[in-house]
C-alpha positions in Angstrom: -8.1 16.8 -24.1 -5.9 19.7 -25.1 -2.5 19.1 -26.8 0.1 19.0 -24.1 2.3 22.1 -23.6 5.7 20.5 -24.1 7.7 23.5 -23.0 5.7 23.7 -19.7 6.1 20.0 -19.2 9.9 20.1 -19.6 10.1 23.1 -17.2 7.9 21.4 -14.5 9.9 18.2 -14.9 13.1 20.0 -14.1 11.5 21.6 -11.0 10.3 18.3 -9.6 11.8 17.5 -6.2 11.7 14.9 -3.4 10.2 16.3 -0.2 9.7 14.9 3.3 6.4 15.6 5.1 7.8 18.4 7.3 8.7 20.3 4.1 5.2 19.9 2.8 3.3 20.7 6.0 3.1 24.5 5.5 1.6 24.0 2.0 -0.9 21.5 3.5 -1.8 24.1 6.1 -2.5 26.6 3.2 -4.8 24.0 1.6 -2.9 23.9 -1.7 -1.7 20.2 -1.8 -3.1 18.1 -4.5 -2.4 14.3 -4.4 -1.8 12.4 -7.6 -2.7 8.7 -7.3 0.0 6.0 -7.7 0.4 5.3 -11.4 -0.4 8.9 -12.5 2.3 10.9 -14.3 3.0 13.6 -11.7 4.5 16.0 -14.3 1.6 15.5 -16.7 -0.9 16.2 -13.9 1.0 19.4 -13.0 1.3 20.4 -16.7 -2.5 19.9 -17.3 -3.2 22.0 -14.2 -0.8 24.7 -15.4 -2.5 24.7 -18.8 -5.9 25.2 -17.1 -7.0 22.0 -18.9 -10.3 21.9 -17.0 -11.7 19.0 -19.0 -8.8 16.6 -18.2 -8.3 17.8 -14.7 -12.1 17.5 -14.0 -12.1 13.9 -15.3 -9.2 13.1 -13.0 -10.9 14.7 -10.0 -14.2 12.8 -10.8 -12.3 9.5 -11.0 -10.4 10.4 -7.8 -7.1 10.1 -9.7 -6.2 13.4 -8.2 -7.7 15.1 -5.1 -7.0 17.7 -2.4 -5.0 16.3 0.5 -7.1 15.6 3.6 -6.7 15.7 7.3 -6.6 11.9 7.2 -3.7 12.1 4.7 -1.8 14.5 7.0 -2.2 12.2 10.0 -1.0 9.2 8.1 1.9 11.1 6.6 3.0 12.2 10.1 2.8 8.6 11.4 4.7 7.2 8.4 7.4 9.9 7.8 6.1 10.1 4.3 8.3 11.2 1.4 6.9 12.6 -1.9 7.8 13.6 -5.4 6.4 17.2 -5.6 6.1 20.0 -8.1 4.7 23.4 -7.8 2.2 24.7 -10.3 1.1 27.9 -8.6 -0.9 28.0 -6.4 -0.9 24.2 -6.1 1.7 21.8 -4.9 1.1 18.5 -6.7 2.5 15.4 -4.8 2.8 11.7 -5.1 3.8 9.6 -2.1 6.9 7.5 -2.9 8.0 6.0 0.5 7.7 6.2 4.2 11.0 7.8 5.1 14.1 9.4 3.5 16.1 6.7 5.4 14.3 3.8 3.6 
């Protein structure tokens, strides 16, 4: 595991935002949404991706702690009015589901 890039981590943390599914749909359509499992540190995931830390990211992918969003995800998110914490680490949008509606 590479030492974390603290400057990148701080920047990405400041760029993290709450998004509802409709705001995420166009990114899903482009195939660039990466889902971080509950319990993962969203900002650390984005930082490691931004650092091109292939070793760590590869382990997370193999353990299914992170994965590309699927059609099944999209259907469920539509049905549940999902809301996410999200951060862009180009070209990816890394998300973590937090609730089922902005009204909840």
